[in-house]
Wavefront OBJ file of the C-alpha trace (Angstrom):
o trace
v 0.000 0.000 0.000
v 1.564 3.301 -1.125
v 1.127 6.272 1.272
v 2.436 9.716 0.230
v 2.955 11.525 3.514
v 5.897 12.149 5.751
v 6.551 10.010 8.740
v 8.508 11.467 11.580
v 11.292 9.328 12.869
v 9.809 9.089 16.371
v 6.641 7.327 15.188
v 8.394 4.629 13.180
v 7.105 1.756 15.325
v 3.597 3.108 15.401
v 3.527 3.606 11.691
v 4.907 0.169 11.042
v 2.262 -1.421 13.250
v -0.452 0.574 11.511
v 0.882 -0.481 8.141
v 0.961 -4.051 9.248
v -2.642 -3.738 10.377
v -3.645 -2.334 6.994
v -1.842 -5.147 5.203
v -3.606 -7.803 7.380
v -6.925 -6.091 6.852
v -6.401 -6.036 3.099
v -5.528 -9.757 3.249
v -8.667 -10.623 5.282
v -10.902 -8.450 3.124
v -11.976 -11.227 0.711
v -12.584 -13.732 3.510
v -14.770 -11.244 5.350
v -16.679 -10.463 2.164
v -17.265 -14.178 1.513
v -18.414 -14.734 5.070
v -20.816 -11.814 4.846
v -22.221 -13.125 1.571
v -22.747 -16.553 3.103
v -24.516 -15.070 6.117
v -26.786 -13.017 3.909
v -27.551 -15.983 1.635
v -28.366 -18.218 4.619
v -30.666 -15.567 6.036
v -32.459 -15.108 2.732
v -32.738 -18.910 2.380
v -34.265 -19.254 5.863
v -36.721 -16.463 5.132
v -37.782 -17.991 1.816
v -38.053 -21.443 3.394
v -40.353 -20.108 6.084
v -42.546 -18.465 3.456
v -42.604 -21.647 1.351
v -43.543 -23.759 4.383
v -46.436 -21.451 5.239
v -47.764 -21.614 1.661
v -47.240 -25.408 1.476
v -49.020 -26.050 4.765
v -51.907 -23.866 3.634
v -52.178 -25.794 0.330
v -52.057 -29.162 2.136
v -54.833 -28.075 4.471
v -56.995 -26.938 1.576
v -56.434 -30.220 -0.302
v -57.121 -32.303 2.815
v -60.388 -30.546 3.490
v -61.459 -30.895 -0.125
v -60.656 -34.618 -0.233
v -62.597 -35.157 2.973
v -65.560 -33.354 1.459
v -65.412 -35.551 -1.668
v -65.099 -38.789 0.348
v -68.027 -37.900 2.604
v -70.197 -37.168 -0.387
v -69.127 -40.449 -2.069
v -69.932 -42.413 1.092
v -73.384 -40.857 1.307
v -74.085 -41.707 -2.325
v -72.862 -45.312 -1.826
v -75.035 -45.761 1.256
v -78.068 -44.500 -0.589
v -77.383 -46.856 -3.513
v -76.866 -49.853 -1.195
v -80.089 -49.131 0.612
v -81.975 -48.963 -2.664
v -80.419 -52.233 -3.874
v -81.189 -53.991 -0.586
v -84.785 -52.890 -0.679
v -85.132 -54.007 -4.307
v -83.558 -57.409 -3.576
v -85.928 -57.947 -0.648
v -88.911 -57.136 -2.824
v -87.663 -59.460 -5.584
v -87.052 -62.321 -3.136
v -90.517 -62.186 -1.634
v -92.069 -61.700 -5.063
v -90.284 -64.808 -6.433
v -91.278 -66.769 -3.294
v -94.927 -65.806 -3.742
v -94.791 -66.698 -7.434
v -93.175 -70.091 -6.707
v -95.842 -70.915 -4.138
v -98.562 -69.937 -6.562
v -97.058 -71.954 -9.409
v -96.760 -75.001 -7.155
v -100.347 -74.667 -6.066
v -101.537 -74.226 -9.635
v -99.583 -77.285 -10.876
v -100.787 -79.473 -8.007
v -104.348 -78.235 -8.428
v -104.864 -78.136 -12.178
v -101.943 -79.824 -14.011
v -100.364 -82.711 -12.109
v -101.378 -85.345 -9.574
v -99.018 -85.164 -6.632
v -99.861 -88.581 -5.195
v -99.332 -90.314 -8.539
v -95.944 -88.652 -8.908
v -94.971 -89.648 -5.387
v -95.902 -93.300 -6.009
v -93.963 -93.223 -9.276
v -90.899 -91.849 -7.541
v -91.150 -94.486 -4.803
v -91.475 -97.251 -7.371
v -88.472 -95.899 -9.299
v -86.377 -95.727 -6.141
v -87.350 -99.282 -5.229
v -86.427 -100.572 -8.697
v -83.100 -98.741 -8.621
v -82.352 -100.193 -5.170
v -83.084 -103.687 -6.450
v -80.820 -103.174 -9.444
v -78.083 -101.788 -7.206
v -78.320 -104.754 -4.828
v -78.162 -107.201 -7.726
v -75.157 -105.365 -9.128
v -73.424 -105.472 -5.730
v -74.067 -109.216 -5.406
v -72.777 -109.880 -8.911
v -69.751 -107.672 -8.273
v -68.970 -109.569 -5.082
v -69.273 -112.921 -6.859
v -67.084 -111.690 -9.705
v -64.450 -110.471 -7.261
v -64.499 -113.838 -5.473
v -64.102 -115.679 -8.784
v -61.265 -113.385 -9.825
v -59.555 -113.870 -6.454
v -59.890 -117.660 -6.725
v -58.585 -117.587 -10.311
v -55.706 -115.381 -9.221
v -54.803 -117.794 -6.417
v -55.035 -120.756 -8.810
v -52.744 -119.088 -11.354
v -50.351 -118.067 -8.620
v -50.176 -121.649 -7.325
v -49.736 -122.938 -10.878
v -46.882 -120.517 -11.561
v -45.297 -121.433 -8.245
v -45.628 -125.143 -9.007
v -44.100 -124.735 -12.471
v -41.255 -122.690 -10.996
v -40.452 -125.316 -8.336
v -40.683 -128.325 -10.663
v -37.294 -127.615 -12.254
v -35.335 -126.716 -9.116
v -34.607 -130.229 -7.879
v -30.861 -129.623 -8.144
v -30.886 -127.122 -5.214
v -32.566 -129.384 -2.653
v -30.636 -130.252 0.495
v -29.147 -133.628 1.337
v -27.663 -135.213 4.434
v -24.155 -134.148 3.474
v -24.838 -130.868 1.683
v -27.316 -128.241 2.822
v -29.567 -126.612 0.243
v -30.403 -122.969 -0.316
v -33.829 -123.007 1.320
v -33.231 -125.534 4.117
v -30.138 -126.651 6.020
v -30.202 -130.044 7.761
v -28.443 -128.692 10.856
v -30.747 -125.679 11.314
v -34.455 -126.472 11.164
v -35.503 -122.882 11.788
v -33.805 -121.751 8.569
v -36.470 -123.330 6.328
v -37.890 -120.738 3.967
v -41.671 -120.773 3.531
v -43.909 -119.305 0.817
v -47.730 -119.236 1.087
v -47.446 -121.170 4.377
v -45.532 -124.134 2.943
v -41.846 -125.044 2.948
v -40.079 -124.278 -0.316
v -37.851 -127.333 0.078
v -40.835 -129.703 0.329
v -42.607 -128.006 -2.579
v -39.537 -128.430 -4.779
v -39.233 -132.107 -3.871
v -42.915 -132.899 -4.509
v -43.046 -130.929 -7.765
v -39.844 -132.381 -9.147
v -40.974 -135.919 -8.281
v -44.268 -135.445 -10.111
v -42.445 -134.143 -13.196
v -39.632 -136.675 -13.261
v -41.788 -139.744 -12.535
v -42.975 -140.227 -16.184
v -39.414 -139.705 -17.415
v -38.073 -142.279 -14.949
v -40.776 -144.776 -15.919
v -39.954 -144.345 -19.591
v -36.238 -144.762 -18.845
v -36.889 -147.946 -16.856
v -39.035 -149.385 -19.648
v -36.383 -148.665 -22.228
v -33.639 -150.167 -20.093
v -35.686 -153.302 -19.363
v -36.507 -153.660 -23.026
v -32.863 -153.284 -24.008
v -31.833 -155.768 -21.321
v -34.372 -158.345 -22.507
v -33.303 -157.874 -26.135
v -29.646 -158.286 -25.269
v -30.413 -161.407 -23.167
v -32.437 -162.983 -25.995
v -29.662 -162.214 -28.454
v -27.163 -163.950 -26.192
v -29.427 -167.054 -25.921
v -30.152 -167.017 -29.654
v -33.883 -166.468 -29.142
v -34.049 -163.116 -30.983
v -36.224 -163.226 -34.113
v -38.441 -166.219 -33.134
v -41.520 -166.476 -30.997
v -41.217 -168.352 -27.656
v -43.005 -171.711 -27.338
v -46.535 -171.897 -26.059
v -46.603 -173.128 -22.458
v -49.062 -173.435 -19.660
v -47.776 -170.266 -18.000
v -48.308 -168.271 -21.173
v -51.800 -169.730 -21.548
v -52.628 -168.690 -18.006
v -51.382 -165.156 -18.662
v -52.610 -164.554 -22.183
v -55.086 -167.338 -22.998
v -54.768 -169.065 -26.401
v -51.493 -168.753 -28.280
v -51.541 -167.365 -31.788
v -52.573 -163.969 -33.010
v -53.674 -162.852 -29.542
v -50.095 -163.019 -28.187
v -48.680 -160.679 -30.842
v -49.047 -157.647 -28.612
v -47.209 -159.208 -25.621
v -43.737 -157.997 -24.562
v -41.180 -160.495 -23.220
v -38.538 -159.579 -20.657
v -36.210 -161.424 -18.340
v -37.904 -159.941 -15.265
v -39.914 -162.507 -13.249
v -41.169 -160.280 -10.399
v -41.876 -156.683 -9.574
v -44.138 -154.011 -10.984
v -43.369 -154.995 -14.611
v -44.437 -158.630 -14.128
v -47.703 -158.521 -12.216
v -48.853 -161.896 -13.570
v -45.781 -163.710 -12.205
v -45.164 -165.401 -15.589
v -41.580 -165.995 -16.609
v -40.489 -163.759 -19.458
v -43.813 -161.874 -19.680
v -44.570 -158.295 -18.737
v -47.991 -156.682 -18.185
v -51.190 -158.399 -19.457
v -51.770 -158.068 -23.205
v -54.037 -155.391 -24.636
v -57.030 -157.036 -26.323
v -59.862 -155.776 -28.459
v -63.196 -154.437 -27.183
v -64.991 -157.755 -27.851
v -62.620 -159.876 -25.759
v -63.267 -160.901 -22.191
v -59.904 -159.753 -20.840
v -60.074 -156.316 -22.462
v -58.236 -153.597 -20.578
v -60.510 -150.755 -19.626
v -58.810 -147.382 -19.955
v -59.649 -144.429 -17.780
v -60.552 -141.709 -20.264
v -59.979 -138.235 -18.894
v -61.780 -135.397 -20.582
v -59.478 -132.643 -21.678
v -60.204 -129.228 -23.054
v -57.515 -127.117 -24.644
v -59.374 -123.892 -23.828
v -60.096 -124.415 -20.142
v -58.488 -121.058 -19.374
v -60.573 -119.302 -22.030
v -62.058 -115.962 -20.978
v -64.910 -114.338 -22.860
v -64.176 -111.163 -24.784
v -67.260 -109.365 -23.452
v -68.387 -108.511 -19.924
v -71.182 -110.923 -18.949
v -71.838 -109.186 -15.628
v -72.418 -105.860 -17.348
v -74.837 -107.471 -19.829
v -76.828 -109.038 -16.980
v -77.131 -105.672 -15.243
v -78.238 -103.961 -18.470
v -80.870 -106.646 -19.084
v -82.282 -106.252 -15.570
v -82.406 -102.457 -15.942
v -84.166 -102.730 -19.339
v -86.664 -105.166 -17.841
v -87.543 -102.743 -15.032
v -87.965 -99.860 -17.476
v -90.254 -101.943 -19.725
v -92.411 -102.920 -16.752
v -92.713 -99.316 -15.647
v -93.542 -98.150 -19.193
v -96.195 -100.782 -20.057
v -97.712 -102.083 -16.815
v -98.164 -98.833 -14.865
v -100.578 -95.982 -15.545
v -99.396 -92.457 -16.178
v -99.306 -90.163 -13.186
v -100.729 -87.068 -15.031
v -104.442 -86.324 -14.979
v -106.532 -83.735 -16.776
v -107.766 -80.546 -15.152
v -111.439 -81.542 -15.522
v -110.870 -84.918 -13.874
v -109.120 -83.311 -10.903
v -112.014 -80.906 -10.415
l 1 2 3 4 5 6 7 8 9 10 11 12 13 14 15 16 17 18 19 20 21 22 23 24 25 26 27 28 29 30 31 32 33 34 35 36 37 38 39 40 41 42 43 44 45 46 47 48 49 50 51 52 53 54 55 56 57 58 59 60 61 62 63 64 65 66 67 68 69 70 71 72 73 74 75 76 77 78 79 80 81 82 83 84 85 86 87 88 89 90 91 92 93 94 95 96 97 98 99 100 101 102 103 104 105 106 107 108 109 110 111 112 113 114 115 116 117 118 119 120 121 122 123 124 125 126 127 128 129 130 131 132 133 134 135 136 137 138 139 140 141 142 143 144 145 146 147 148 149 150 151 152 153 154 155 156 157 158 159 160 161 162 163 164 165 166 167 168 169 170 171 172 173 174 175 176 177 178 179 180 181 182 183 184 185 186 187 188 189 190 191 192 193 194 195 196 197 198 199 200 201 202 203 204 205 206 207 208 209 210 211 212 213 214 215 216 217 218 219 220 221 222 223 224 225 226 227 228 229 230 231 232 233 234 235 236 237 238 239 240 241 242 243 244 245 246 247 248 249 250 251 252 253 254 255 256 257 258 259 260 261 262 263 264 265 266 267 268 269 270 271 272 273 274 275 276 277 278 279 280 281 282 283 284 285 286 287 288 289 290 291 292 293 294 295 296 297 298 299 300 301 302 303 304 305 306 307 308 309 310 311 312 313 314 315 316 317 318 319 320 321 322 323 324 325 326 327 328 329 330 331 332 333 334 335 336 337 338 339
């Protein structure tokens, strides 16, 4: 700061302090101006905010009062409309009730016979109950038959499965899969029976015809080989008393006889040397063998392709409807007859 005046030498310190004060003031001038501007702006902002809040609160109050007025008027209108609708619905309900009562009276009085309709309904209910009972009985019988057939097929499948498992049965030296000789409690059971016993019985029944055929063939081969060794093959044995006792007269009637070397056992029931079972004779002979003919049907497991139970039920229902249509009088009567 340039100052154009004379400074006496005695006031040098005072002047220097004053100059320093001026320099500091000039340096703080901009800060003071900025602070003053900020204070003024904050004051103006507070004043404007207060004015805005007053106006905003006034507008909110006006809007709130107006919305309340609109809602109260809407509620009053809705209540009036609901009251009118309720009154109209009450009138319509009682009007429809009165009309229904009148229509029922008119129909019962002039159009229809109530007692005839009631008897018809009772008869229909009774017929439907009878049909339902018959259907229940037939359904129960059908279910029992199906259960029995299911059990039979299950047993048959089980029997066929156990017939070919004879190789897994237990012996005295080697225990089987289903039963061990040393542990009786280890026997496996199916359907209340022991699997081991079922396998034994089934395999015996299957292998018995095969064993019989094998024994016959072996006996036949043994007899043929014995006759070849004795030189008797190719000629008929001489007629003897034993052969006459077993087969009667010798000749054409002994052609069907088989000769073996067995003299006892199941294959020589007659006890004749060299002779097997009695000969098979014709139907006119005295010693004819009577065969047990067993009837066999190749379609014993045949099931019909239509439902017989359903057809029976339909026939019974049609029968009831025909009886009701042709044997009963109509339940409607004329207006003149009812009067």
